PATOR-425784 format. One line per 2 residues: number of its first residue (from 0); their letters; for each residue x, y, z of C-alpha. Coordinates in steps of 0.02 Angstrom, whole numbers, plus 50000, padded with zeros to 5 digits. Each point is the difference from the previous one (the first is absolute). Layout:
residues N
NUM = A = X/Y/Z; ... .
This chain:
residues 873
0 = XX = 46596/50757/47626; 49955/49816/50010 .
2 = XX = 49966/49836/49941; 50083/49867/49896 .
4 = XX = 49841/49894/50007; 49812/50028/49986 .
6 = XX = 49931/50131/50120; 49825/50006/50077 .
8 = XX = 49916/50156/50069; 49949/50008/50183 .
10 = XX = 49817/49973/50048; 49950/49929/49831 .
12 = XX = 49919/49835/49949; 50049/49940/49825 .
14 = XX = 49871/49886/49921; 50062/49881/49862 .
16 = XX = 49923/49868/49889; 50108/49842/49994 .
18 = XX = 49995/49846/49889; 50112/49847/49981 .
20 = XX = 49975/49889/49847; 50078/49836/49944 .
22 = XX = 49992/49923/49826; 50057/49826/49946 .
24 = XX = 50011/49947/49818; 50108/49937/49857 .
26 = XX = 50153/50108/49966; 49938/50087/49841 .
28 = XX = 49814/50012/50049; 49914/50168/50029 .
30 = XX = 49949/50038/50180; 49817/50025/49948 .
32 = XX = 49974/49810/49993; 50106/49952/50150 .
34 = XX = 49946/49912/50158; 50021/50102/50158 .
36 = XX = 49917/50109/50131; 50001/50174/50072 .
38 = XX = 49998/50054/50183; 49946/50182/50016 .
40 = XX = 49975/50110/50151; 50007/50175/50070 .
42 = XX = 50160/50049/50094; 50007/50138/50131 .
44 = XX = 50170/50078/50037; 50042/50129/50134 .
46 = XX = 50154/50067/50089; 50010/49952/50184 .
48 = XX = 50165/50079/50050; 50148/50093/49930 .
50 = XX = 50170/50000/50087; 50024/50176/50070 .
52 = XX = 50188/49987/49963; 49984/49926/49825 .
54 = XX = 49864/50036/49873; 50053/49844/49905 .
56 = XX = 49943/49882/50139; 49810/49972/49999 .
58 = XX = 49874/49875/50067; 49856/49963/49881 .
60 = XX = 49842/49902/50031; 49925/49901/49855 .
62 = XX = 49825/49922/50008; 49918/49886/49871 .
64 = XX = 49808/50022/49983; 49855/49932/49896 .
66 = XX = 50088/49849/49926; 49928/49925/49840 .
68 = XX = 50053/49844/49903; 49952/49977/49817 .
70 = XX = 50054/49928/49833; 50142/50091/49917 .
72 = XX = 49910/49986/49832; 49812/50015/49976 .
74 = XX = 49912/49833/49994; 49819/49948/49970 .
76 = XX = 49910/49961/50163; 50009/49811/49970 .
78 = XX = 50189/50008/49992; 50027/50120/50145 .
80 = XX = 50052/49904/50156; 49974/50156/50109 .
82 = XX = 49820/50030/49942; 49876/50018/50144 .
84 = XX = 50135/49987/50135; 50041/50145/50115 .
86 = XX = 50179/50039/50048; 49985/49927/50175 .
88 = XX = 49941/49835/49928; 50142/49993/49873 .
90 = XX = 50142/50054/50114; 49933/49938/50167 .
92 = XX = 49956/50108/50150; 50164/49976/50093 .
94 = XX = 50105/50044/49847; 49895/50152/49956 .
96 = XX = 50014/50069/50177; 50189/49974/49997 .
98 = XX = 50015/50087/49831; 49906/50152/50063 .
100 = XX = 50103/50023/50158; 50117/50149/49970 .
102 = XX = 50189/49989/49986; 50128/50132/50044 .
104 = XX = 50163/50031/49907; 50148/50107/50048 .
106 = XX = 50070/50087/49846; 50177/50067/50014 .
108 = XX = 50061/50091/49844; 49863/49914/49901 .
110 = XX = 50051/49823/50051; 49896/49889/50116 .
112 = XX = 50106/49985/50157; 49870/49903/50103 .
114 = XX = 49836/49913/49959; 49876/49986/50146 .
116 = XX = 49854/49880/49999; 49908/49880/50115 .
118 = XX = 50070/49832/50048; 49915/49835/49959 .
120 = XX = 49908/50069/49851; 49986/49879/49852 .
122 = XX = 50162/50008/49899; 49905/50030/49840 .
124 = XX = 49914/50157/50068; 50167/50065/50065 .
126 = XX = 50079/49975/49828; 49864/50101/49912 .
128 = XX = 50033/50141/50125; 50188/49983/49974 .
130 = XX = 49971/50014/49812; 49905/50162/50026 .
132 = XX = 50129/50071/50124; 50141/49961/49876 .
134 = XX = 49921/50119/49873; 50031/50148/50117 .
136 = XX = 50187/49972/49991; 50072/50131/49884 .
138 = XX = 50151/50114/49975; 49993/50168/49912 .
140 = XX = 50171/49998/49917; 50066/49885/49863 .
142 = XX = 50118/49861/50052; 50015/49818/50052 .
144 = XX = 49993/49918/50170; 49963/49835/50087 .
146 = XX = 49827/50011/50075; 49896/49885/50109 .
148 = XX = 49817/49979/49956; 49875/49856/49986 .
150 = XX = 50110/49917/49866; 50152/49994/50117 .
152 = XX = 50160/50100/49987; 50015/50053/49817 .
154 = XX = 50105/50110/49886; 49889/50148/49956 .
156 = XX = 50028/50143/49877; 49905/50166/50001 .
158 = XX = 49980/50117/49851; 49928/50170/50049 .
160 = XX = 49926/50124/49874; 49908/50152/50073 .
162 = XX = 49844/49929/50085; 50023/49823/49938 .
164 = XX = 50108/49864/50078; 50030/49828/49922 .
166 = XX = 50063/49861/50113; 50076/49845/49918 .
168 = XX = 50028/49851/50113; 50120/49861/49947 .
170 = XX = 49901/49848/50056; 50146/49881/49967 .
172 = XX = 50102/50091/50133; 49871/49983/50140 .
174 = XX = 50059/49911/50156; 49851/49906/50070 .
176 = XX = 49974/49820/50053; 49956/49916/49836 .
178 = XX = 49941/49823/49970; 50028/49909/49839 .
180 = XX = 50121/49911/49887; 50050/49989/49818 .
182 = XX = 50047/49857/49884; 50181/49945/49981 .
184 = XX = 50017/50032/49813; 49957/50172/49929 .
186 = XX = 49915/49927/49845; 49879/49901/50110 .
188 = XX = 49970/50149/50114; 49882/50149/50002 .
190 = XX = 50054/50176/49952; 49936/50139/50114 .
192 = XX = 49989/50188/49989; 49936/50117/50136 .
194 = XX = 49976/50189/49994; 49929/50128/50121 .
196 = XX = 49965/50185/49972; 49904/50130/50101 .
198 = XX = 49954/50175/49939; 49959/50135/50128 .
200 = XX = 49914/50164/49956; 50025/50132/50137 .
202 = XX = 49909/50161/50046; 50064/50116/50137 .
204 = XX = 50134/49868/50039; 49867/49869/50044 .
206 = XX = 49930/49855/49900; 49863/50038/49874 .
208 = XX = 50003/49828/49916; 50103/49840/49995 .
210 = XX = 49999/49868/49864; 50104/49844/50031 .
212 = XX = 50020/49849/49888; 50096/49836/50016 .
214 = XX = 50019/49873/49860; 50060/49821/50018 .
216 = XX = 50026/49896/49844; 50042/49813/49994 .
218 = XX = 50039/49903/49840; 50064/49826/49965 .
220 = XX = 50174/50020/49926; 49972/49858/49875 .
222 = XX = 49828/50063/49946; 49976/50183/50031 .
224 = XX = 49819/49995/49940; 49962/49906/50162 .
226 = XX = 50003/50127/50139; 49900/50115/50112 .
228 = XX = 50002/50172/50077; 49940/50082/50159 .
230 = XX = 49964/50186/50000; 49969/50089/50164 .
232 = XX = 49940/50182/50003; 49971/50123/50142 .
234 = XX = 49917/50170/49988; 49981/50134/50131 .
236 = XX = 49909/50163/49956; 49967/50150/50110 .
238 = XX = 49813/50037/50003; 49986/50139/50131 .
240 = XX = 50086/50090/50143; 49894/50034/50155 .
242 = XX = 50024/50074/50172; 50074/49866/50112 .
244 = XX = 50065/49963/50173; 50133/50108/50081 .
246 = XX = 50177/49937/50029; 50047/49902/50156 .
248 = XX = 50125/50096/50105; 50150/49894/50050 .
250 = XX = 50190/50004/49994; 50025/49819/49945 .
252 = XX = 49912/49879/49881; 49974/49874/50141 .
254 = XX = 49894/50126/50095; 49887/50031/49851 .
256 = XX = 49973/49813/49969; 49959/49972/50185 .
258 = XX = 49874/50143/50001; 49921/49936/49839 .
260 = XX = 49983/49816/50047; 50120/49903/50112 .
262 = XX = 49959/49840/49901; 50101/50061/49849 .
264 = XX = 50163/49907/49970; 50143/50036/49880 .
266 = XX = 50010/49869/49861; 50110/49967/49850 .
268 = XX = 49938/50079/49839; 50056/49845/49903 .
270 = XX = 49857/49880/49963; 49974/49853/50116 .
272 = XX = 49979/49829/49917; 49819/49943/49991 .
274 = XX = 49926/49844/49921; 49817/49954/49994 .
276 = XX = 49965/49822/50057; 49912/49876/49887 .
278 = XX = 49838/49948/50085; 49929/49861/49890 .
280 = XX = 50161/49931/49926; 50011/49809/49985 .
282 = XX = 50131/49909/50103; 50154/49932/49913 .
284 = XX = 49928/49823/50002; 49834/50058/49927 .
286 = XX = 50089/50097/49863; 50110/49850/49957 .
288 = XX = 49847/49887/49984; 49919/50123/49879 .
290 = XX = 50150/50003/49880; 50069/49825/50029 .
292 = XX = 49931/49918/49842; 50095/50123/49888 .
294 = XX = 50164/49942/50078; 49987/49820/49942 .
296 = XX = 50166/49943/49920; 49913/49971/49831 .
298 = XX = 49937/50181/49995; 50164/50084/50044 .
300 = XX = 50035/50080/49831; 49832/50093/49998 .
302 = XX = 49971/50185/50044; 49873/49949/50133 .
304 = XX = 50141/49912/50095; 50108/50157/49997 .
306 = XX = 49850/50106/50056; 49962/49886/50148 .
308 = XX = 50185/49993/50045; 50010/50191/50013 .
310 = XX = 49842/50019/50104; 50061/49860/50115 .
312 = XX = 50168/50089/50026; 49908/50161/50046 .
314 = XX = 49902/49909/50135; 50152/49904/50065 .
316 = XX = 50085/50170/50025; 49863/50048/50124 .
318 = XX = 49998/49831/50089; 50084/49937/50159 .
320 = XX = 50122/49855/50005; 49866/49889/50079 .
322 = XX = 49872/50036/49863; 50130/49961/49866 .
324 = XX = 50052/49836/50082; 49818/49948/50015 .
326 = XX = 49978/50012/49809; 50167/49912/49964 .
328 = XX = 49966/49856/50120; 49823/49969/49936 .
330 = XX = 50049/49979/49816; 50037/49843/49899 .
332 = XX = 50156/49966/49896; 49920/50052/49833 .
334 = XX = 49968/50178/50057; 50138/50023/50128 .
336 = XX = 50136/50054/49876; 49890/50146/49942 .
338 = XX = 49966/50050/50182; 50188/49998/50030 .
340 = XX = 50027/50112/49846; 49878/50129/50068 .
342 = XX = 50054/49996/50183; 50183/50022/49952 .
344 = XX = 49961/50138/49874; 49906/50100/50134 .
346 = XX = 50170/50043/50079; 49935/50053/50171 .
348 = XX = 50089/49949/50162; 49844/49897/50047 .
350 = XX = 49993/49906/49835; 50186/49958/50009 .
352 = XX = 49986/49936/50179; 49848/49894/49953 .
354 = XX = 50080/49918/49849; 50165/49966/50089 .
356 = XX = 49907/49921/50145; 49904/49888/49879 .
358 = XX = 50142/49942/49886; 50121/49870/50065 .
360 = XX = 50161/49997/49900; 50052/49840/50088 .
362 = XX = 49854/49909/49916; 50033/49951/49818 .
364 = XX = 49817/49954/49969; 49947/50184/49990 .
366 = XX = 50129/50035/49863; 49873/50085/49883 .
368 = XX = 49942/50122/50134; 50177/50044/50051 .
370 = XX = 50046/50033/49819; 49845/50109/49969 .
372 = XX = 50039/50099/50158; 50180/50029/49945 .
374 = XX = 49954/50050/49822; 49871/50124/50067 .
376 = XX = 50140/50072/50110; 50110/50017/49845 .
378 = XX = 49864/50100/49912; 49967/50109/50155 .
380 = XX = 49957/50178/49947; 50072/50086/50155 .
382 = XX = 50090/49869/50105; 50048/50037/50180 .
384 = XX = 50165/49970/50087; 49906/49880/50116 .
386 = XX = 49956/49889/49852; 50181/49983/49946 .
388 = XX = 50053/49969/50180; 49869/49861/50018 .
390 = XX = 50056/49913/49840; 50184/50011/50052 .
392 = XX = 49954/49916/50167; 49905/49863/49908 .
394 = XX = 50148/49971/49882; 50119/49979/50147 .
396 = XX = 49880/49877/50084; 49939/49827/49949 .
398 = XX = 49921/49990/49828; 49937/49829/49948 .
400 = XX = 50001/50027/49812; 50161/50044/49910 .
402 = XX = 49899/50087/49862; 49917/50112/50130 .
404 = XX = 50171/50042/50072; 50052/50052/49825 .
406 = XX = 49842/50104/49974; 50025/50082/50171 .
408 = XX = 50170/50069/49956; 49947/50050/49822 .
410 = XX = 49856/50101/50077; 50117/50077/50129 .
412 = XX = 50101/50065/49851; 49844/50080/49924 .
414 = XX = 49954/50084/50166; 50177/50068/50023 .
416 = XX = 49984/50085/49831; 49829/50074/50037 .
418 = XX = 50053/50067/50170; 50163/50070/49927 .
420 = XX = 49900/50088/49863; 49906/50089/50139 .
422 = XX = 50157/50063/50088; 49997/49851/50120 .
424 = XX = 50170/49924/49958; 50069/50042/50172 .
426 = XX = 49856/49923/50099; 50067/49866/50120 .
428 = XX = 49895/49860/49921; 50062/50046/49825 .
430 = XX = 50183/50007/50055; 49982/49830/50084 .
432 = XX = 49914/49917/49851; 50132/50068/49879 .
434 = XX = 50141/49937/50111; 49918/49829/50017 .
436 = XX = 49981/49974/49811; 50176/50059/49957 .
438 = XX = 50084/49902/50142; 49907/49838/49964 .
440 = XX = 50039/50014/49815; 50185/50016/50040 .
442 = XX = 49995/49840/50104; 49886/49900/49883 .
444 = XX = 50083/49845/49928; 49857/49911/49910 .
446 = XX = 49937/50065/49833; 49817/50005/50052 .
448 = XX = 50043/50108/50152; 50103/50119/49893 .
450 = XX = 49855/50015/49876; 49878/50037/50141 .
452 = XX = 50101/50150/50063; 50035/50062/49824 .
454 = XX = 49812/50002/49967; 49979/50106/50158 .
456 = XX = 50132/50121/49935; 49913/50003/49830 .
458 = XX = 49848/50073/50092; 50095/50111/50122 .
460 = XX = 50106/50089/49865; 50125/50062/50131 .
462 = XX = 50143/50105/49930; 50118/49911/50123 .
464 = XX = 49953/49830/49926; 50070/50041/49826 .
466 = XX = 50179/49937/50035; 49928/49835/50068 .
468 = XX = 49890/49978/49846; 50149/50035/49886 .
470 = XX = 50101/49864/50087; 49863/49869/49975 .
472 = XX = 49962/50056/49821; 50181/49977/49947 .
474 = XX = 50059/49852/50103; 49838/49908/50038 .
476 = XX = 49941/49848/49905; 49847/49987/49885 .
478 = XX = 49839/50052/50087; 50092/50098/50136 .
480 = XX = 50098/50103/49874; 49840/50029/49899 .
482 = XX = 49901/50053/50155; 50134/50124/50057 .
484 = XX = 50006/50075/49824; 49810/50021/49989 .
486 = XX = 50002/50080/50174; 50125/50130/49936 .
488 = XX = 49888/50028/49849; 49861/50062/50116 .
490 = XX = 50102/50145/50070; 49976/50175/49932 .
492 = XX = 50142/50032/49875; 50061/50143/50113 .
494 = XX = 50061/49867/50124; 50099/49904/49869 .
496 = XX = 50178/50062/50028; 50155/49982/49891 .
498 = XX = 50042/49842/50098; 49830/49922/49957 .
500 = XX = 50023/50035/49815; 50179/49932/50000 .
502 = XX = 49938/49837/50080; 49855/49986/49877 .
504 = XX = 50121/50024/49855; 50113/49863/50070 .
506 = XX = 49850/49881/50015; 49935/50038/49826 .
508 = XX = 50170/49984/49915; 50049/49852/50113 .
510 = XX = 50171/50074/50041; 50020/49901/50163 .
512 = XX = 49891/49846/49977; 49868/49923/49889 .
514 = XX = 49822/50054/50045; 49829/49935/49950 .
516 = XX = 49902/50091/49864; 49866/50057/50122 .
518 = XX = 50128/50093/50109; 50093/50072/49850 .
520 = XX = 49841/50069/49920; 49946/50077/50167 .
522 = XX = 50172/50082/50016; 49982/50070/49823 .
524 = XX = 49826/50069/50042; 50069/50086/50156 .
526 = XX = 50142/50081/49900; 49884/50058/49861 .
528 = XX = 49874/50070/50124; 50121/50105/50104 .
530 = XX = 50067/50134/49884; 50134/49894/49914 .
532 = XX = 50158/50077/49926; 50039/49994/49813 .
534 = XX = 50132/49865/50029; 49885/49892/50108 .
536 = XX = 49868/50000/49863; 50130/49969/49865 .
538 = XX = 50073/49850/50093; 49827/49923/50024 .
540 = XX = 49955/50023/49816; 50169/49930/49943 .
542 = XX = 49969/49844/50105; 49843/49959/49898 .
544 = XX = 50052/49869/49876; 50124/49918/50120 .
546 = XX = 49866/49945/50125; 49903/49834/50006 .
548 = XX = 49869/50005/49864; 49842/50033/50101 .
550 = XX = 50089/50128/50107; 50056/50090/49841 .
552 = XX = 49818/50010/49945; 49943/50056/50173 .
554 = XX = 50129/50141/50011; 49954/50060/49825 .
556 = XX = 49817/50001/50051; 50040/50097/50160 .
558 = XX = 50097/50134/49903; 49861/50016/49870 .
560 = XX = 49871/50017/50138; 50100/50141/50083 .
562 = XX = 50006/50090/49832; 49817/49967/49956 .
564 = XX = 49937/50056/50171; 50118/50151/50009 .
566 = XX = 50071/49951/50170; 50132/50115/50079 .
568 = XX = 50151/49907/49930; 49932/50001/49820 .
570 = XX = 50099/50160/49957; 50166/49920/50047 .
572 = XX = 49956/49840/49905; 49961/50102/49843 .
574 = XX = 50168/50087/50014; 50091/49833/50013 .
576 = XX = 49904/49927/49852; 50077/50132/49886 .
578 = XX = 50160/49896/50010; 49996/49870/49859 .
580 = XX = 50108/49877/50098; 49857/49989/50124 .
582 = XX = 49851/50018/49885; 50019/49868/49865 .
584 = XX = 49893/49866/49920; 50097/49854/50072 .
586 = XX = 49968/50058/50176; 49820/50059/49979 .
588 = XX = 49930/49852/49902; 50022/49866/50133 .
590 = XX = 49871/49861/50006; 49904/49946/50154 .
592 = XX = 49834/50006/50091; 50039/50101/50157 .
594 = XX = 49923/50173/50007; 49965/50157/50102 .
596 = XX = 49856/50120/49970; 49920/50149/50091 .
598 = XX = 49834/50083/49960; 49867/50113/50077 .
600 = XX = 49844/49931/50083; 49931/50174/50032 .
602 = XX = 50059/50178/49976; 49896/50121/50100 .
604 = XX = 50008/50177/50070; 50020/49933/50178 .
606 = XX = 50101/49839/49984; 50067/49890/49862 .
608 = XX = 50039/49816/50006; 50117/49891/49899 .
610 = XX = 50018/49814/49977; 50161/49913/49955 .
612 = XX = 50031/49820/49953; 50169/49923/49979 .
614 = XX = 50042/49819/49968; 50169/49916/50000 .
616 = XX = 50022/49822/49933; 50144/49880/50014 .
618 = XX = 50085/49944/49839; 49897/49840/50004 .
620 = XX = 49836/50094/49991; 49944/49978/50179 .
622 = XX = 49939/50152/50096; 50135/50073/50113 .
624 = XX = 49905/50151/50066; 49839/50090/49957 .
626 = XX = 49969/50167/50083; 49838/50100/49994 .
628 = XX = 49992/50173/50080; 49869/50134/50020 .
630 = XX = 50056/50171/50059; 49889/50148/50043 .
632 = XX = 50073/50175/50008; 49957/50184/50009 .
634 = XX = 50116/50150/49980; 50089/49970/50166 .
636 = XX = 49979/49820/50056; 50001/49824/49936 .
638 = XX = 49912/49845/50066; 50051/49824/49953 .
640 = XX = 49823/49931/49994; 50034/49821/49945 .
642 = XX = 50147/49891/49953; 49986/49815/49965 .
644 = XX = 50161/49908/49959; 50005/49817/49950 .
646 = XX = 50174/49924/50002; 50058/49828/49944 .
648 = XX = 50171/49918/49988; 50085/49833/49972 .
650 = XX = 49859/49930/49893; 50108/49956/49849 .
652 = XX = 50014/49817/50053; 49813/49976/49966 .
654 = XX = 50023/50030/49814; 50179/49937/49990 .
656 = XX = 50066/50173/49955; 50168/50081/50041 .
658 = XX = 49999/50130/50141; 50072/50173/49969 .
660 = XX = 50174/50051/50057; 50013/50013/50190 .
662 = XX = 49834/49910/50025; 50058/49819/49982 .
664 = XX = 49980/49953/50183; 49838/50088/50045 .
666 = XX = 49871/49904/50099; 49827/49985/49920 .
668 = XX = 49887/50136/50068; 49849/50105/49954 .
670 = XX = 49915/50130/50107; 49910/50164/50005 .
672 = XX = 50028/50163/50091; 49883/50150/50013 .
674 = XX = 50006/50182/50051; 49834/50080/50041 .
676 = XX = 49989/50187/50035; 50186/50017/50033 .
678 = XX = 49999/49851/50119; 50102/49844/49954 .
680 = XX = 49902/49844/50050; 50078/49834/50049 .
682 = XX = 50042/49904/49840; 49906/49840/49954 .
684 = XX = 50089/49842/49939; 49919/49893/49863 .
686 = XX = 50130/49862/50015; 50176/49978/50067 .
688 = XX = 50113/49861/49936; 49980/49874/49860 .
690 = XX = 49898/49873/50101; 49875/50132/50055 .
692 = XX = 49986/50061/49820; 49964/49827/49929 .
694 = XX = 49868/49959/50132; 49914/50168/49969 .
696 = XX = 50007/49979/49811; 49922/49828/50010 .
698 = XX = 49863/50058/50119; 49981/50174/49923 .
700 = XX = 49823/50064/49986; 50053/50165/49925 .
702 = XX = 49910/50088/50144; 50080/50167/50043 .
704 = XX = 50085/50023/50169; 49936/50139/50110 .
706 = XX = 50125/50139/50030; 49894/50125/50094 .
708 = XX = 49816/50006/50043; 49918/50118/50119 .
710 = XX = 49944/50175/50041; 50119/50147/50002 .
712 = XX = 49971/50175/50071; 50077/50115/49869 .
714 = XX = 49939/50176/50035; 49978/50045/50182 .
716 = XX = 49975/50184/50036; 49915/50085/50146 .
718 = XX = 50006/50183/50046; 49900/50085/50136 .
720 = XX = 49974/50185/49976; 49949/50137/50120 .
722 = XX = 49893/50126/49907; 50020/50182/50050 .
724 = XX = 49812/50013/50029; 50004/49864/50135 .
726 = XX = 49946/49831/49928; 50125/49860/49966 .
728 = XX = 50015/49918/49830; 50083/49840/49943 .
730 = XX = 50061/49937/49833; 50027/49814/49982 .
732 = XX = 50054/49907/49842; 50031/49814/49996 .
734 = XX = 50048/49892/49852; 49985/49812/50011 .
736 = XX = 50069/49873/49878; 49937/49822/49987 .
738 = XX = 50136/49904/49910; 50034/49825/49936 .
740 = XX = 50165/49967/49909; 50047/49826/49945 .
742 = XX = 50131/49929/49884; 50038/49834/49920 .
744 = XX = 50126/49915/49889; 49958/49849/49890 .
746 = XX = 50110/49885/49896; 49943/49883/49863 .
748 = XX = 50140/49885/49944; 49878/49925/49876 .
750 = XX = 49969/50164/49910; 50170/50071/50046 .
752 = XX = 49915/50151/50073; 50012/50101/50161 .
754 = XX = 49877/50129/50060; 50002/50126/50144 .
756 = XX = 49843/50089/50053; 49984/50141/50127 .
758 = XX = 49821/50049/50045; 49965/50164/50090 .
760 = XX = 49822/50024/50063; 49964/50165/50088 .
762 = XX = 49854/50102/50063; 50023/50172/50072 .
764 = XX = 49883/50108/50101; 50034/50179/50056 .
766 = XX = 49883/50075/50130; 50008/50181/50056 .
768 = XX = 49896/50077/50139; 50008/50186/50037 .
770 = XX = 49896/50054/50149; 49968/50156/50103 .
772 = XX = 49936/49954/50172; 49909/50134/50099 .
774 = XX = 49930/49883/50130; 49818/50043/49964 .
776 = XX = 50019/49989/49810; 50120/49908/49886 .
778 = XX = 50033/50036/49818; 50116/49912/49881 .
780 = XX = 50035/49908/49841; 50041/49818/49965 .
782 = XX = 50087/49955/49839; 50047/49828/49934 .
784 = XX = 50091/49937/49848; 50013/49815/49958 .
786 = XX = 50081/49900/49861; 50047/49821/49966 .
788 = XX = 50115/49926/49872; 50107/49850/49956 .
790 = XX = 50169/50000/49915; 50073/49839/49929 .
792 = XX = 50178/49980/49942; 50033/49840/49901 .
794 = XX = 50160/49947/49914; 50004/49844/49891 .
796 = XX = 50162/49922/49938; 50012/49862/49870 .
798 = XX = 50172/49919/49997; 49967/49865/49869 .
800 = XX = 50105/50095/49873; 50136/50131/50000 .
802 = XX = 49991/50146/50017; 49855/49958/50117 .
804 = XX = 49836/50094/49995; 49951/50116/50141 .
806 = XX = 49834/50090/50017; 49962/50123/50140 .
808 = XX = 49826/50067/50037; 49942/50130/50124 .
810 = XX = 49810/50013/50005; 49878/50102/50102 .
812 = XX = 49817/49953/50012; 49855/50126/49992 .
814 = XX = 50009/50105/50158; 49842/50073/50078 .
816 = XX = 50025/50169/50085; 49872/50088/50112 .
818 = XX = 49996/50164/50096; 49868/50057/50125 .
820 = XX = 49977/50156/50105; 49875/50042/50138 .
822 = XX = 49983/50167/50089; 49903/50003/50163 .
824 = XX = 49937/50102/50147; 49935/49911/50155 .
826 = XX = 49933/50030/50175; 50028/49883/50149 .
828 = XX = 49812/49962/49996; 50031/49907/49837 .
830 = XX = 49930/50132/49882; 50110/49998/49846 .
832 = XX = 50014/50084/49831; 50103/49916/49864 .
834 = XX = 50042/50036/49817; 50088/49865/49900 .
836 = XX = 50072/49976/49828; 50100/49860/49920 .
838 = XX = 50084/49949/49839; 50049/49830/49929 .
840 = XX = 50111/49959/49852; 50099/49855/49932 .
842 = XX = 50179/50011/49945; 50014/49883/49850 .
844 = XX = 50122/49856/50019; 50152/49995/49889 .
846 = XX = 50160/49910/49960; 50149/50109/50039 .
848 = XX = 50119/50025/49853; 50175/49930/50011 .
850 = XX = 50134/50010/49865; 49963/49949/49821 .
852 = XX = 50115/49846/50009; 49888/49930/50136 .
854 = XX = 49842/50023/49895; 50083/49907/49854 .
856 = XX = 50051/49859/50118; 49825/49983/50074 .
858 = XX = 49928/49974/49826; 50124/49860/49973 .
860 = XX = 49970/49919/50172; 49812/49997/49981 .
862 = XX = 50016/49951/49817; 50118/49858/50049 .
864 = XX = 49882/49940/50137; 49874/49936/49874 .
866 = XX = 50128/49882/49923; 50116/49982/50150 .
868 = XX = 50008/49809/49982; 50103/50020/49841 .
870 = XX = 50125/50111/50091; 50047/49865/50126 .
872 = X = 50192/49976/50007 .
């Protein structure tokens, strides 16, 4: 009348054949072509002792014999790295001896209570033995429990049917010390799936055969074709049962172990972390010298730059603070900004200490390096609390450059948001940084200080900052009001309460004071984007016709775009348009050149991306605001990839025109602001004040001003995996972006023409490396994907006649696209097998369609250019 676990007969020796296999390949590939290896051996199992008072408590000895290592798939001799090498040579004498030393397990009710082995054995050999011991853990009734085995403490479910038991282990539930990190945004991250199942066939309540399989799948969320899998299989089959040793007589387990071998010690069954050391790896300085030429400022928008950047980050992550400082201090000013990008993006405690020791915020001459460091912090894929704390300390201390002070606090805002998104809102450093920004904003008297803290809040997106933003949006002047409104626009509509919508309605309809067009149109966009009521939509539509001319045209365009693109509020708008007092010719035939348009760049199974362009002019024909956006989204998440806004005001005096209502006293100003991957950068000013404008116009070269240039770590994913069979595996995906965005604004009083041009140059490189490391053999797969492209957005305005002519163009050049994959198996001696394949294609360039009116205008502008002299005055 016994057992709830497997039961061995006395005086018998059970002889098994054992094999553990690993395969690495692309997700959809068949295992027959995969890279990998097999470790096979004999396994002897015998009962040492059974508790006289409890049949369910047994001590079992397990011995590995005759170890072999071979390819998992058959290969011709020339491609077989194990050919002509005996096992001792492949594994090493010390490891082989350790593997073949027996282990003892105490099974109580089918679960491993204690695992006995020898101390100071190589961790890798112990893990293979732990993987084998874990297979003997089994219960003979259906049900779920939390079990400890080599994978840690995991939720396990058993399904029992006659002589067959299936064990399903939920690998996501396993408690074990894990290393790794993921990217901040889901779209830029890697999707993972892990499964584990073991099938036992029993005979006479002992094991006849075991088949276990684990699968790990990794795919890029934004391109699911790029991915990899690891499959790990174990098999144990009973070959024969022979006469064996008799049982050891003893009352307690301790007595048996002492009799057997006093050197045995109890150890955890969970795997111990092991990492093989790199013997011939170059030092950080040597590696930097080998990639340095690709990091020249002129080559920064090439895939080679992104590739070198990623490999450099990987090496910095293994380096000490001293090694990092050595590279930084030995470099000249041309290459230093790129070194700073990489060191900051590495995000290790050593790299942060090194860069903070090197940078001196009290010295204004290293402005570029300080800015590059701060921007790299803003793009951090998994920022630490220490980083935010360090930046807060710097902000409180002496900072020589006012622009750097501004960038510091803007970046602090971005880090607050990233840490809050990861449940870190209550961390002391986050609480302190939030308090500092909100308190200083309350005390700020000067406009530039107010703007600086509002920009920080625009990145932080704190729910508690909404009332503050509302106050500045409604009662602030010009740029401050506009900035607070655009900050509110970035919140998820679920945060926009009744109070927010009431304030936005007051701003749009100017019930308390006169507001500028830019703030009013932003308020309208917020209302229309956050589930507006029938009356809200009706009041907005009724206002069209009573607004300044260009604003009329802009609002019409916005409403048409919502309908054309089927945005959430389009249903309500259609309902309102059934009312003839709203929908009439007088209201919907307004003249003007302002416009708003949204279209798709790509629509794919994984992600889609949209572009939107909207342009608002003043009544005199001068650009007031142009706004270009690119959004990427999947079913659950959205990423604001790029926004470039060019704003101008108070320029009417140049062409002796009359300013619009409420804009009579605006100072002359033009500038540019950008959001890159959800991170608001510090805005750039083209000119401020009439004197500055005239001097720049007279000396204008038309050269674009740089907004952002550098290297950004986009995808940053690392997961270390403990395989059930013993080896460790790792999956690492990194995505680097080399980017160069510039923008310019030109005026020609002679031709009565203004032109804005935003150039976006980008190169992207994704590198994935999946590896299974068994100390004496490594197998894995490297996959890369690279692309480069350029997107130009040009708007030309001719104000020599009325209505003036406006032409907008959004062009993309031909974009090369390459993918490459290499599978490999290698021995420490340097013997290596590889199989590679690659593909290259070019995505044809194109001009993105905008609305028909724009196309008609462009024909006129470029037709008028040929005889523009006759159109003067």
